[in-house]
C-alpha positions in Angstrom: -22.8 -8.0 -21.3 -25.7 -7.4 -18.9 -27.8 -4.2 -18.7 -26.1 -3.6 -15.3 -22.7 -3.6 -17.0 -23.9 -0.9 -19.5 -24.9 1.5 -16.7 -23.9 5.0 -17.5 -20.5 6.1 -16.0 -20.8 8.1 -12.8 -18.7 8.8 -9.7 -20.0 5.7 -7.9 -20.6 3.5 -11.0 -18.5 0.6 -9.7 -20.8 0.1 -6.7 -23.6 -0.9 -9.1 -22.0 -4.3 -9.8 -22.8 -7.3 -7.6 -20.1 -8.2 -5.1 -18.2 -4.9 -5.4 -19.8 -3.1 -2.4 -18.8 -6.0 -0.1 -15.3 -6.1 -1.6 -14.9 -2.4 -1.2 -16.1 -2.4 2.4 -13.7 -5.2 3.3 -10.8 -3.2 1.8 -11.8 -0.3 3.9 -11.9 -2.3 7.1 -8.6 -4.0 6.3 -7.1 -0.6 5.6 -8.2 0.6 9.0 -6.9 -2.5 10.7 -3.5 -2.3 9.1 -3.1 1.4 9.8 -4.1 1.0 13.5 -1.7 -2.0 13.9 1.2 -0.3 12.1 1.1 2.8 14.3 0.9 0.6 17.5 3.8 -1.6 16.4 6.0 1.4 15.3 5.5 3.3 18.6 5.9 0.1 20.7 9.1 -1.0 19.1 10.7 2.5 19.2 9.5 3.0 22.8 11.2 -0.3 23.8 14.5 0.3 21.9 14.8 4.0 20.9 16.7 2.8 17.9 15.5 3.9 14.4 17.2 0.9 12.9 14.6 -1.3 14.5 11.9 0.7 12.7 13.6 -0.3 9.5 13.6 -3.9 10.6 9.8 -3.7 11.0 9.5 -2.8 7.4 11.9 -5.5 6.3 10.0 -8.1 8.2 6.8 -7.3 6.4 8.5 -7.2 3.0 10.6 -10.3 3.1 7.8 -12.9 2.7 6.4 -11.1 -0.4 9.9 -11.2 -2.0 10.6 -14.8 -1.1 7.2 -16.1 -2.2 6.7 -14.0 -5.3 6.5 -16.9 -7.7 4.0 -18.8 -5.5 1.7 -16.0 -4.5 0.9 -14.8 -8.0 0.4 -18.3 -9.3 -2.0 -19.1 -6.5 -4.1 -16.0 -7.3 -4.3 -17.1 -11.0 -5.0 -20.8 -10.2 -7.3 -20.7 -7.2 -10.3 -18.7 -6.0 -9.1 -15.1 -5.3 -12.1 -14.7 -2.9 -11.0 -17.8 -1.0 -7.4 -16.7 -0.8 -8.4 -13.3 0.6 -10.6 -14.9 3.3 -7.9 -17.3 4.4 -5.3 -14.6 4.6 -7.5 -12.4 6.7 -8.0 -15.2 9.2 -4.2 -15.6 9.4 -3.8 -11.9 10.0 -6.4 -12.0 12.7 -4.4 -14.6 14.5 -1.4 -12.3 14.3 -3.4 -9.5 15.9 -4.5 -11.9 18.6 -0.8 -12.8 19.2 0.2 -9.1 19.4 -2.7 -8.5 21.8 -1.4 -11.3 24.1 2.1 -9.9 23.9 1.0 -6.4 24.8 -0.8 -7.8 27.9 2.5 -8.9 29.3 4.6 -5.9 28.1 7.1 -4.2 30.4 10.3 -2.2 30.1 12.4 -5.4 29.8 10.3 -7.1 27.2 12.2 -8.4 24.2 11.1 -7.3 20.7 11.7 -10.6 18.9 8.1 -11.8 19.4 6.9 -8.7 17.6 9.2 -9.4 14.6 8.2 -13.0 14.5 4.5 -12.1 14.4 5.2 -9.5 11.7 6.8 -12.1 9.5 3.6 -14.2 9.8 1.5 -11.1 9.0 3.7 -10.4 6.0 3.2 -13.9 4.7 -0.5 -13.5 4.9 -0.3 -10.1 3.1 2.0 -11.7 0.4 -0.9 -14.0 -0.6 -3.6 -11.5 0.1 -2.5 -8.6 -2.0 -2.2 -10.3 -5.5 -5.6 -12.0 -5.0 -7.2 -8.7 -3.8 -5.8 -6.7 -6.7 -6.7 -9.3 -9.3 -10.2 -9.8 -8.0 -11.4 -6.2 -8.8 -11.3 -6.7 -12.6 -13.5 -9.8 -12.1 -16.2 -7.8 -10.3 -16.6 -4.8 -12.7 -16.4 -4.5 -16.5 -13.2 -2.9 -18.1 -14.9 0.4 -18.8 -15.6 0.8 -15.0 -12.3 -0.5 -13.8 -10.7 3.0 -13.5 -13.6 4.1 -11.3 -13.2 1.0 -9.1 -9.5 1.5 -8.7 -10.0 5.1 -7.7 -12.7 4.0 -5.2 -10.3 1.4 -3.8 -7.6 3.9 -3.4 -10.0 6.4 -1.8 -11.1 3.7 0.7 -7.4 3.0 1.5 -6.7 6.7 2.0 -9.8 7.2 4.1 -8.5 4.4 6.4 -5.1 6.1 6.4 -6.6 9.4 7.5 -8.5 8.0 10.5 -6.6 4.8 11.2 -3.4 6.3 12.5 -5.2 8.8 14.7 -7.3 6.0 16.1 -4.2 3.8 16.6 -2.4 6.6 18.4 -5.4 7.3 20.7 -6.0 3.6 21.4 -2.3 3.0 22.2 -2.4 6.0 24.5 -5.2 4.3 26.4 -3.7 0.8 26.5 -0.9 -0.9 24.4 -3.2 -3.8 23.7 -6.3 -1.9 22.7 -5.2 -1.2 19.0 -4.6 -5.0 18.5 -8.0 -5.9 19.9 -9.7 -3.4 17.5 -7.5 -4.8 14.6 -8.7 -8.3 15.4 -12.4 -7.4 15.2 -11.9 -5.4 12.0 -10.0 -8.2 10.2 -12.6 -10.9 11.2 -15.4 -8.6 10.0 -13.6 -8.1 6.7 -13.2 -11.9 6.3 -17.0 -12.4 6.8 -17.7 -9.7 4.1 -15.4 -11.4 1.6 -17.4 -14.6 2.0 -20.5 -12.7 0.6 -18.7 -11.9 -2.7 -20.1 -14.2 -5.5 -18.3 -17.5 -5.7 -17.8 -17.4 -9.4 -16.4 -14.0 -10.5 -15.3 -13.7 -14.1 -11.9 -15.1 -13.5 -9.9 -16.9 -16.2 -8.1 -19.6 -14.3 -4.7 -21.1 -15.2 -4.9 -24.7 -16.4 -2.2 -27.3 -16.4 0.7 -28.2 -14.1 2.9 -25.6 -12.5 6.2 -25.2 -14.4 8.9 -22.6 -14.3 7.4 -21.1 -17.4 4.0 -20.6 -15.8 5.4 -19.4 -12.5 7.7 -16.8 -14.2 5.2 -15.6 -16.7 4.5 -12.4 -14.7 8.2 -11.4 -14.9 8.4 -12.1 -18.6 5.3 -10.1 -19.4 6.5 -7.1 -17.4 9.8 -7.2 -19.1 8.2 -7.4 -22.5 5.8 -4.6 -21.9 8.0 -1.5 -21.4 5.3 0.9 -20.2 4.3 -1.6 -17.5 7.9 -2.1 -16.6 8.5 1.7 -16.4 5.4 2.3 -14.3 6.2 -0.5 -11.8 9.9 0.4 -11.5 9.2 4.1 -11.2 7.2 3.4 -8.1 9.9 1.1 -6.7 12.7 3.5 -6.9 10.8 6.7 -6.2 9.3 5.5 -2.9 12.2 3.3 -2.0 14.4 6.4 -2.0 11.9 9.0 -1.0 9.5 7.4 1.5 9.6 9.2 4.9 6.8 7.3 6.7 9.1 4.9 8.6 10.8 7.9 10.2 7.7 9.5 11.5 8.0 8.0 15.1 11.5 9.7 15.2 10.1 13.0 14.0 7.1 12.8 16.4 9.3 12.1 19.4 12.6 13.8 18.8 12.2 16.5 16.2 8.7 17.9 16.6 8.1 16.5 20.1 4.4 15.8 19.6 3.9 12.3 21.1 1.9 9.3 19.9 -1.3 11.3 19.1 0.8 13.7 17.0 2.4 10.7 15.3 -1.1 9.6 14.3 -1.8 13.1 12.9 1.4 13.0 10.9 0.6 9.6 9.4 -2.8 10.9 8.5 -1.6 14.0 6.7 -0.7 12.3 3.4 -4.0 10.6 3.3 -5.9 13.9 3.7 -4.3 15.2 0.5 -4.8 11.8 -1.2 -8.4 11.4 -0.5 -9.2 14.9 -1.6 -7.5 14.3 -4.9 -9.1 10.9 -5.2 -12.6 12.3 -5.0 -11.7 15.0 -7.5 -10.3 12.4 -10.0 -13.4 10.2 -9.7 -15.4 13.2 -11.0 -12.7 14.5 -13.3 -10.6 11.6 -14.7 -7.3 12.4 -16.4 -8.0 12.2 -20.2 -4.8 13.7 -21.7 -1.0 13.6 -21.0 -1.4 10.8 -18.5 2.2 9.7 -18.7 3.6 13.2 -18.4 1.3 14.0 -15.4 2.5 10.8 -13.7 6.2 11.8 -14.0 5.5 15.3 -12.8 3.5 13.9 -9.8 6.4 11.7 -8.8 8.8 14.7 -9.0 6.4 16.8 -6.8 6.3 13.9 -4.3 10.0 14.1 -4.0 10.1 17.8 -3.6 7.6 17.9 -0.8 9.4 15.0 0.9 12.5 17.2 0.9 10.4 20.1 2.4 9.2 17.8 5.2 12.7 16.6 6.0 13.9 20.1 6.6 10.9 21.4 8.5 11.0 21.9 12.2 7.4 23.3 12.7 4.3 21.1 12.9 2.2 23.1 10.4 4.8 23.0 7.6 5.6 19.3 8.2 1.9 18.4 8.1 1.4 20.5 4.9 4.4 18.9 3.2 3.1 15.4 4.0 -0.4 16.4 2.8 1.1 17.4 -0.5 3.1 14.2 -0.8 -0.2 12.3 -0.4 -2.0 14.4 -3.0 0.7 13.9 -5.7 1.2 10.3 -4.8 -2.5 9.6 -5.3 -2.3 10.9 -8.9 0.7 8.8 -9.8 -0.6 5.7 -8.0 -3.9 5.8 -9.8 -2.4 6.2 -13.2 0.1 3.4 -12.6 -2.6 1.1 -11.2 -5.1 1.6 -14.1 -2.3 1.1 -16.6 -1.1 -2.2 -15.1 -4.6 -3.6 -14.6 -6.0 -2.7 -18.0 -2.9 -3.7 -20.0 -2.5 -7.1 -18.3 -4.5 -10.2 -19.4 -6.7 -11.7 -16.7 -4.9 -15.0 -16.8 -1.7 -13.2 -15.9 -3.1 -10.7 -13.4 -2.2 -12.6 -10.3 1.4 -13.2 -11.3 1.9 -9.6 -12.6 0.2 -8.2 -9.4 2.4 -10.5 -7.3 5.5 -9.0 -8.9 4.0 -5.5 -8.6 3.4 -6.1 -4.9 7.1 -7.0 -4.4 8.0 -3.7 -6.1 5.5 -1.9 -3.8 6.8 -3.8 -0.8 10.3 -2.9 -1.8 9.3 0.8 -2.1 7.5 0.8 1.3 8.8 -1.9 3.7 12.3 -2.1 2.2 12.3 1.6 1.9 11.6 1.8 5.6 14.7 -0.4 6.1 16.7 1.9 3.9 15.5 4.9 5.9 16.2 3.3 9.2 19.7 2.3 8.2 20.6 5.7 6.8 19.1 7.4 9.8 21.4 5.4 12.0 24.4 6.4 9.9 23.7 10.0 9.0 20.7 11.0 11.2 17.0 11.0 10.4 16.8 14.5 8.9 19.6 13.9 6.4 18.3 10.5 5.5 14.8 11.8 4.6 16.2 14.9 2.8 18.6 12.8 0.7 15.7 10.5 -0.2 13.5 13.4 -1.4 16.3 14.7 -3.6 16.9 11.2 -5.0 13.2 10.9 -5.9 13.5 14.0 -8.0 16.4 12.5 -9.9 14.6 9.2 -10.4 11.6 11.0 -12.0 13.8 12.9 -14.4 15.9 9.8 -15.3 12.8 7.5 -15.8 11.2 10.1 -18.1 14.2 9.7 -20.4 14.5 5.9 -20.1 10.8 5.2 -20.8 9.7 7.7 -23.5 6.7 5.6 -24.5 5.4 5.8 -21.0 6.0 9.5 -20.9 4.0 9.9 -24.1 0.9 7.9 -22.9 -2.2 10.1 -23.4 -5.0 7.9 -22.2 -4.9 4.6 -20.2 -7.0 2.4 -22.5 
């Protein structure tokens, strides 16, 4: 271990390691790009169809590639250069942004939505390969004792982008439907250039030998055998799958709160305001005891404030409830992420993270499809409220099903 690796722990200790600053900056830019593009697509699709079911299809289109390619994407991250995979995927996503920009330039009231969904599928394919490589690269750039700090810094970068990105996306879309995609294109290409500056040979233990069913499915088998990891991943899946309200924000912004595209950006930013505040606090005051119990309580609080948001008809209460969902989600996400990364061997990280990304995708993109479908059947308010109540039930049930996870004290 080098002298650099033995640097004393501090709030920004991860940035002392070569390659990590460029990696973190790329994550920040990509986070901005994704948030800006997501707001633009959501508003554009709902503006064209006025059907919440189509907002659910947007989420499904992004999730489907990660599910269908789960065995391939994780194996690729374990077999090939994670840095190279990230760069290639960012180039593909840049091409999608260019396609959306071209489509927006010809947009009118009679424009079909299928080109948007086709481009989202391509974007989702790029993300399916990008996310396992991105998550697995961080442990190669910092030593294990600084990984928790790096994961918190990564989450904070993502939340910072989530605070500003939706607002910027709403403002840009208000100026011109194509402008958000132009900015997304520039951000993604800049991020790809930064990834190229990361050292070529990070400390990655590559998978040797031919690809077989045993090697491709190793991530699933490891998760099933490690009950705390299984409990942590599945908790995120069912809690956010049932309780996520983000897909319905365009409906709330237009029809419930009547605050327009700029207000939509503000609503999307509210969870990140709470998350980034908690993130900075955790970087200085990491959780040292009762980590498992705190994680379950945080998920329950996430469900409770989702229920508050669903029933609110005033902007200040809705924004406050979303802020609190972000704050408690940041706690549970950080605890789950550190547990999964530290308890997974490097040779399996790509495949385990690939499975984890499917679970995350299911909880977000498939959760958006669930919310859109239920909103069509019973209305958006009832759909979000029922989801919040279901998340409370999931937290209680998982605490009983995975007692070892509940009893975890420190994530080491």
